[in-house]
C-alpha positions, 0 to 999 in steps of 0.5 A: 509463522510467516516470514515472508510480506505475500501469502495464499489463498491457499493458506488464507483457507486453511488458516482464516479462523486461527485465533491469531489472525487478522482478516482486513478486506481492503477494497475500495474505488477512488471514483466511488469512495463508497462502493468498497463498503458496500461491495463489503456488506455483500460479501467478503472472506470470513471473519474479515474486517473493513478497513476505508481507505479514506476514513481508516487510512488517510488522514484529513488532506489539506492544501498540502500534503497530498491527498492521503495524508497519513491517519493520526496515528493515535487515532488510527492505533484507536481503529487497530485496535476496535479491530482485534489487531495488538502486537501477537495478532497476523495481519492478513489485507486484501482487496480487489484492486492488485494488493495496492490497498491492501498494501496500504493497511501493510505499510501502516501497520509496519510503519507502525512497528508491526511486523506481523502483516502480509498481503493476499497475493491474489484478490477478493474476486479471484477467491471466489474463484477458487469456491472459498468461503465468503459471508455478508455477516458483518465481523464481530471481533474482540477488542485489543489493545494496539500499541504504535511504535513509529518508524519514522525512517521509513517515510520522507517528506517534500524537503527531503525528496527536494535535497536528496541526492545519490538517491534512486527516486521511482514514481510507480504510476502508471506510464502516461500520467509519469509522461504527463500525457494524462493527469486525472487528479492532480493540479499538474501533469508530469514526475519530478524531476529526476525520477525512474518509472517503475510502473506499480502493476508490474510486480503482478503477473499475467494472472494478476498474483503478485510476482514471486519473490526471486522474479521481483529479484530479477525486476528491481535487479538495477536497484540492488545496490542504491542505499537509498531509493523513495519512491512515490506515486499519486498520493501514497497508496500504490507506491505502498505496492511497490515499497513491498513489492523491493522488500520481498526483492530484498532491498530491505530498509532503504526503500522509503516512502515519499507519502506525500507523492505525486499530490504533494509535489504538484501543489506548489506551483514553484515545484518543476516537473519534467516530461521526458523519462530519466534513463 
């Protein structure tokens, strides 16, 4: 039914009422953590269930491990079950932040062995702009049973990053954060030594939609022969967008997510930091 990792608004409009499709609203604002839920209450795609980045898609932050560590598997599986998601369901995730938050849910589902997750190639505002239906009604899905089958090889921790060799280390943050010119969130400014900057928003076209598979293949052409690619960002969220884009570009199993990302790396006083651009 779905072979790609992205679907169009037109496709979702045609299939949103299919019994095996679950729509997931992932809108969230880091500066105002309640705004995503408020936005959902004020209007969302009919039938969509809401996933909160910090309450649902992340675990409890600690001194180390990053600002958005993975949620406990059993707890997250229970939330997916309550949302009506099991192995038979196609999950279409959307947000209004360029797809990064939706990509977090896509990554988590894929990490837990669910291969029927996709991201809407354009956000909620585009959906509304096309005149497609919205509702304020809370979704009441029939409960399912989600059985996780984790793929630990998709994620790496700080020790694997430290000990990696012959690996492409990719920083998905904005260039000014990568260069250490600004740091609005974490203890240190800069990037992990040796990391190259591939800003996640460059996966989007000028219209705000995700680029096509061919365009993403062209973008990530320099990485196609790398045996391992480790992607990170501030806290493991926007890096998920690069993981998705790289999968669309055909890089497949070579791509791994450093879940703790810069917020984990920078939480250790002794970890080295660079501000010069890596070639």
